[in-house]
N, C-alpha and C positions, 0 to 999 in steps of 0.2 A: 841886319834886318832885311827881309824880303818883302817887297810890295808886289803881291801876286798879280793884281789887275794891271799893273804897269810893266811887269816883267823886269823889275829893277831890284838891285840889292844895294843898300846904303849902310854905311857904318854909323853907329850911334856911340858917341864917346861917353865914358863914365861921367856922370853928373849932367848929361845932356838929355833933354826930353826927346821923345820920339818926334814930336811936332817940330822942334827946333832943327833936328837932323834932316827931316823931310824937307822943310823949307830951305835949309842951307843947300840942299841938293837941287833946288830949283823946281820943286814940285809944289803945285798949288794945293794946299790943305787949309781948310777954313778953320781958324781958331775962333773960339767964342770968348770965354772968360779968361783963359790961360791960367786958371787956378784950380781946375778940376771940379768946379761946382755946377756947371750948366749942362754938360753932356753933349754939347754941340759937335765936338770933335770925335765922338765915339765911332770906332770902326770894329769890324769883325776880326777876331783872332782865328787864324786857320791852322796855326802850328806853333809850338813852343810854349813857354810858361811866362805869362805876364806878371809884372809887379805892379799891382793896382795902387795908385797913390791919390786917386780922386775921391770925392765925397758925393758925386752925382749919381753913380751907378749903384744899384742894390745888388745883393748876392745873386738873385735870379738873373739879372742882366749880365753879370760877370760870368757866372757859371753856366747857366742854361742857354742864354743867347750868345755867350762867348764874345762879349764886347770889351773894349778897352778905350779909355779916354787918353788919347795920345798927347794931350797938352802937358800932362804932368807924369804920366806913367812910364815905366821902363820895362825891361825884360829880365826875368830871373834866369832864363836859359841862354845859352850862347847864341841861339838862333830864334828869331821870332818872325812869323809869317803873318802878315795882315792883308786884309782885302782893301787895298787903297791904290 
């Protein structure tokens, strides 16, 4: 995964949330509920195909606004680029 704003690329293991991978890499990302229900951790997707596993975002927020809740979501594509 590429964190565009930070100019960093980090690996996200299978079964690992984006948030867990980001925090393991030492990046300060603010979690809220950690269950995908509050939307606090939503960030903009700039490239790739997200695998949405949250219940906080509606279809318009996912598709039109291009957001992903990193506390529970993953990537469907080999590469995901987010604005973090």
